[in-house]
C-alpha positions in Angstrom: 74.1 75.3 22.8 77.1 72.6 22.1 80.4 72.8 24.7 83.7 71.1 25.1 83.4 67.6 26.5 86.8 65.5 27.1 87.0 62.1 25.6 89.7 59.7 25.6 90.0 59.6 21.6 89.9 63.1 20.4 90.4 65.5 22.7 87.8 68.1 23.1 85.1 67.2 21.0 81.8 69.3 20.7 78.8 68.7 22.4 75.3 69.3 23.0 72.2 71.3 21.4 72.2 73.8 18.9 69.2 75.5 18.2 66.4 75.9 21.3 63.6 74.9 18.8 64.6 71.6 18.1 65.7 69.0 20.4 68.4 67.7 18.4 72.1 67.0 19.3 75.3 67.0 17.7 78.2 65.2 18.7 81.3 66.5 16.9 80.3 65.3 13.4 77.0 63.2 15.0 73.5 63.8 14.8 70.6 62.4 16.7 67.7 63.4 18.4 68.3 64.4 22.9 64.7 61.6 22.9 66.9 58.6 21.7 70.3 60.1 23.6 67.1 59.3 27.0 66.3 56.5 25.5 69.5 54.5 24.7 70.9 55.7 28.8 67.3 54.7 30.1 67.9 51.4 28.3 71.0 50.7 29.4 70.0 52.4 33.2 68.3 48.8 33.9 70.7 46.8 33.6 73.0 45.9 36.2 76.4 45.6 33.6 78.9 43.3 34.3 81.8 42.7 31.9 81.0 44.7 28.1 77.4 45.7 27.3 77.0 46.7 23.4 74.3 48.4 21.3 74.0 50.4 18.2 72.3 54.3 18.0 71.3 55.1 15.1 72.9 58.2 13.6 74.0 61.6 11.3 76.8 61.8 10.3 78.0 65.2 8.1 81.2 64.1 6.7 82.2 67.3 5.9 82.4 71.5 7.6 80.3 72.4 4.6 77.7 70.6 4.5 78.1 71.2 8.1 78.4 74.5 8.6 78.6 77.0 10.8 77.3 77.5 14.1 78.5 80.9 15.6 77.8 83.3 12.0 74.0 81.1 11.3 73.5 82.0 15.4 74.3 85.0 14.2 72.4 85.4 11.4 75.6 86.2 8.7 76.0 82.4 7.8 73.0 80.3 6.5 75.4 77.9 4.6 74.7 74.2 5.1 72.5 71.9 8.0 73.2 74.2 10.4 72.4 77.3 8.2 68.8 75.8 7.2 67.8 75.1 11.0 68.9 78.7 11.9 66.7 79.9 8.4 63.9 78.0 9.9 63.7 78.8 14.0 66.9 82.3 13.6 68.5 83.6 17.2 66.1 85.0 19.1 65.7 89.0 19.5 65.4 89.0 22.8 69.1 87.5 24.4 67.1 87.1 28.1 64.5 84.2 25.3 67.7 81.8 24.4 66.5 78.7 26.8 66.0 75.8 25.7 62.1 74.4 24.7 61.0 71.1 25.8 58.6 70.9 23.4 60.9 71.4 20.7 61.1 67.0 20.2 57.6 68.7 18.9 60.1 70.4 15.2 61.6 66.7 15.0 60.1 65.4 11.4 60.9 69.1 9.8 63.8 68.7 11.3 65.0 64.9 9.8 63.8 65.7 6.6 66.0 68.8 6.4 69.2 66.6 7.7 68.5 64.9 5.0 70.1 66.5 2.7 73.3 67.0 4.7 74.0 63.4 5.9 73.7 60.2 5.5 71.7 57.6 8.4 74.1 55.3 9.9 74.6 53.2 12.9 77.5 53.0 15.0 78.5 51.4 18.2 77.9 52.3 21.6 79.7 49.6 23.8 80.2 50.0 27.4 83.6 47.9 29.3 83.0 48.2 32.3 86.3 46.4 33.0 87.8 49.6 31.6 85.6 52.2 32.3 84.5 52.9 29.0 82.7 53.8 27.0 82.7 53.8 22.9 80.1 55.9 20.2 81.1 55.1 17.9 85.2 56.9 16.8 84.5 58.7 20.3 86.1 57.2 23.4 84.8 58.2 27.0 84.9 57.3 30.2 83.0 56.9 32.8 82.9 61.0 34.4 82.7 62.4 30.9 80.6 59.9 29.6 77.8 61.0 32.9 79.0 64.8 31.8 77.3 64.1 28.9 73.9 63.2 31.0 74.4 66.1 33.3 74.1 68.2 30.4 71.3 67.0 28.3 69.3 67.4 32.0 70.5 70.4 33.0 69.4 71.8 29.0 72.6 72.7 27.9 73.8 75.9 27.7 71.9 78.2 28.3 69.5 75.1 29.8 65.6 74.1 30.3 63.0 77.3 29.5 61.7 77.7 33.5 63.7 74.4 33.5 60.7 72.3 32.0 62.3 69.4 30.9 60.4 67.4 28.7 59.0 63.5 29.3 61.7 61.8 28.1 65.1 63.5 30.3 62.3 63.2 33.6 62.4 59.5 32.6 66.0 58.6 32.5 66.1 61.2 35.7 64.0 58.3 36.6 65.5 55.5 35.4 69.3 56.2 36.3 68.7 57.3 40.1 66.9 53.6 40.3 69.9 51.8 38.2 72.2 49.2 40.0 74.8 49.5 36.7 77.8 50.7 38.1 77.9 53.3 34.8 75.7 55.7 37.0 77.8 55.3 40.2 77.9 58.7 41.6 75.4 60.6 38.6 73.5 62.6 40.3 71.2 65.0 38.2 69.8 68.0 40.3 
C-alpha cells in the first residue's frame, strides 16, 4: 500500500506498492518496477559521488486520475476503473487479511502488468539527479532531501505496508542492500536496512 512521503517540491506525495501480486510501485503519477528502482540505487551506490550525478529513469506516466483509477475503491472491489482497477480485476485483494503481504515473486507478473499499463500511460524517461552539494535528489518532477530519499529506499527494503510475505525479499532487493552497505557514496550515510 502506498504511503505518504515528504518531498521538497510537492509536500506529501504517495509512494509504494499498490498490489501484492506485482512489484510495480507508484510515485504519485509515475509508475515503475521495484526491480528497476533497486537497480538504479545499486548503480549509484557504486559511485563515490562528488558534486552532481545525472541519469534517467524509464517510467510510465498516468496524468489523470480517471486513467489511474481509485486505489481504495479497487481494493474494496467497488471501483474498478482505470489502471488500478484493471490490476485488481486480475489480482483482487485477498479475502483473508492475514494474506495481505507483498509477494517476493511479484516480478513474475511484469510482462502482464506492462501490457496493461500501456493502455493507460505513456512511457518516458525522466531525469534522476543527485546534487551532493545541496543534498537534494530529483526524480523527474519530484525533489527530495537525502533523509526523505532514504525513506523511499527503506520502504522498498521492508516491502512497504504490509511488508514482505514471510520476510522473504526478492534477490534484487537483497542485492541493493549489499551494494548500499559497501557504498562510499554519502547519499547512503546513516541508512541502515535491517
